[in-house]
C-alpha positions in Angstrom: 3.7 148.2 86.7 6.6 150.2 87.6 8.6 148.2 90.6 8.4 151.6 92.2 4.5 151.2 92.4 4.8 147.9 93.4 6.6 147.9 96.5 4.1 150.5 97.9 2.0 147.6 98.2 2.0 145.4 101.0 1.3 141.5 100.4 -1.0 139.7 103.5 2.3 137.5 103.9 4.2 140.9 105.2 2.0 141.8 107.3 0.6 138.1 108.9 3.4 135.7 107.7 7.0 138.0 108.1 8.8 134.0 108.9 8.1 133.4 105.4 9.7 136.6 104.1 12.3 135.9 106.7 12.7 132.3 105.0 12.9 133.6 101.3 15.7 135.8 102.2 17.7 132.5 103.6 17.0 131.3 100.3 18.7 134.3 98.1 20.9 135.2 101.1 19.6 138.7 101.1 16.9 140.7 99.7 15.6 143.2 96.8 15.6 147.0 96.9 14.3 149.7 94.7 15.4 153.1 94.7 13.2 156.2 94.1 14.1 156.0 90.3 12.7 152.5 89.6 16.3 151.0 89.9 16.4 147.6 91.4 19.1 146.1 93.4 20.1 143.0 95.3 22.0 143.4 98.4 23.9 140.4 99.8 22.7 139.6 103.9 25.6 141.3 106.2 27.2 143.2 102.9 27.0 146.9 102.3 27.3 146.3 98.9 24.3 146.7 96.4 24.6 144.5 93.2 22.8 145.4 89.9 20.6 141.9 88.6 23.4 141.9 85.5 25.9 141.4 88.6 24.0 139.0 90.8 23.7 135.6 90.6 21.2 133.8 88.1 19.5 132.2 90.9 18.8 135.7 92.6 17.8 136.9 89.5 15.5 133.8 88.9 13.6 134.1 92.1 13.1 137.8 91.7 9.2 137.3 90.6 9.0 135.0 93.3 10.4 137.8 95.7 8.5 140.3 95.0 5.1 138.7 94.6 5.4 137.3 98.4 6.3 140.7 99.6 4.0 143.0 97.6 1.6 141.1 96.0 0.2 138.0 97.3 -3.3 137.4 99.1 -5.4 134.6 100.0 -6.9 132.4 97.3 -4.3 133.5 94.8 -2.6 131.0 92.3 1.2 131.3 92.4 2.3 129.2 88.8 6.1 128.8 88.7 7.7 127.2 86.0 10.9 125.1 86.7 11.4 126.5 90.2 15.1 124.6 90.3 16.3 126.3 87.8 20.0 127.9 88.7 19.4 126.4 92.4 21.5 124.4 94.4 20.2 121.5 95.8 19.8 122.7 99.4 18.2 125.4 98.0 15.8 123.4 96.0 15.0 121.6 99.5 13.9 125.0 100.5 12.1 126.2 98.0 10.0 122.9 98.4 9.3 123.8 102.1 8.2 127.3 101.0 6.0 126.1 98.7 4.2 124.1 101.3 3.7 126.6 103.7 2.1 128.9 101.1 -0.3 125.9 100.5 -1.1 125.9 104.0 -1.7 129.2 104.5 -4.3 129.5 101.4 -2.4 130.0 98.1 -2.8 127.6 95.7 0.6 126.4 93.9 1.0 125.5 90.7 4.4 124.0 89.7 6.1 122.1 86.7 9.7 120.3 87.8 12.3 118.1 86.6 13.4 118.0 90.3 14.0 114.9 92.1 15.4 116.9 95.3 11.9 119.0 95.0 9.8 116.0 94.9 11.7 114.2 97.5 11.7 116.9 100.0 7.2 117.3 99.5 7.2 113.4 100.3 9.4 114.3 103.4 6.8 117.3 104.3 3.8 114.3 104.0 5.5 111.7 105.6 6.2 113.7 108.5 2.6 115.4 109.0 1.5 112.2 111.1 1.3 112.5 114.8 3.8 109.8 116.1 6.3 110.5 118.5 9.3 109.6 116.4 8.7 111.6 113.0 7.9 114.3 115.5 11.8 113.8 117.1 12.9 113.6 113.3 11.0 116.5 112.6 13.0 118.4 115.3 16.2 117.3 114.9 16.2 118.0 111.1 14.9 121.7 111.9 11.2 121.2 110.2 9.1 123.2 111.5 5.0 122.3 111.4 4.1 125.0 109.5 6.1 123.7 106.5 4.6 119.8 106.9 1.7 119.3 104.4 -1.2 117.1 104.4 -1.0 114.2 101.4 -4.7 115.7 100.1 -3.5 118.9 99.7 -0.9 118.2 96.4 -1.9 116.4 92.9 0.8 115.5 90.9 0.8 114.6 87.2 3.2 112.7 84.8 3.9 114.3 81.4 3.9 111.1 79.6 3.2 108.5 76.5 -0.3 106.6 77.7 -2.7 104.9 76.4 -6.2 107.2 76.5 -9.3 107.1 75.0 -10.1 110.2 73.2 -13.1 112.1 73.0 -15.3 110.6 70.0 -13.4 107.9 70.1 -14.0 104.0 71.7 -10.6 102.9 71.4 -7.2 103.6 73.3 -5.0 105.7 71.5 -1.2 106.4 72.6 -0.5 110.0 72.9 1.2 112.2 75.0 -0.7 113.0 78.2 -0.7 113.5 82.1 -0.9 111.2 84.0 -2.1 111.1 88.1 0.4 110.0 90.4 -0.3 108.2 93.3 0.3 110.0 96.5 0.5 107.5 99.9 0.1 109.5 103.1 2.6 107.1 104.9 5.6 106.7 101.5 4.3 110.0 99.5 4.7 110.6 96.0 5.3 107.8 93.7 7.3 109.4 90.8 8.0 106.7 88.3 9.7 108.3 85.6 12.4 110.4 88.4 12.4 106.7 90.3 13.2 104.3 87.2 16.0 107.0 86.4 17.5 106.7 90.0 17.1 103.2 89.9 19.9 103.0 86.2 22.0 105.8 87.3 22.3 103.3 90.7 22.7 100.4 88.8 25.0 101.5 86.4 27.4 103.0 89.1 26.9 99.7 91.3 28.4 97.7 88.2 31.5 100.2 87.8 32.3 100.2 91.4 31.5 96.3 91.5 31.9 94.7 88.4 35.4 93.5 89.0 34.5 91.0 91.7 
């Protein structure tokens, strides 16, 4: 559909959860607008200029579809699929996107993502770990600026790791090594066990420690 017709519709998020749109505007640092002749622009927050998509940052362009979906298309029960939402985003905005997705899940939108971002996984872990009725967790959430609507139950998240593993294929009796999706363990207290990320980070830490302390 043409953008001009899309912007005439209003999502249930725009009607019932405008604060989510405000959070998204903070992530992109402005908002998208469409003129009557179907021209698309990005308007930076607090500026009196309009930028075409060619003039806008790669982050602004990569989040365009999500922005229009949230404002004009989203309905309860939808399945939103996003391939590598971390692309072109600063680590802080990757954290914000993770919190945005958690909010969407909490209001009834299913979210399916593929990611290589340790920032997104760690932020989801934080949202899971803070989602408990304990005084020190409430204090931490308040001090760090987390809202109750962003916190998420571990029961609402499923994580699968793409890796090579031994599995029994249909019609076979013996295990075969092949690429598959392996469910990751998710602990309500400790969050997601992302083995591939953890192993890589541990390797990098080991190398850097050897560089710093190797002369001793």
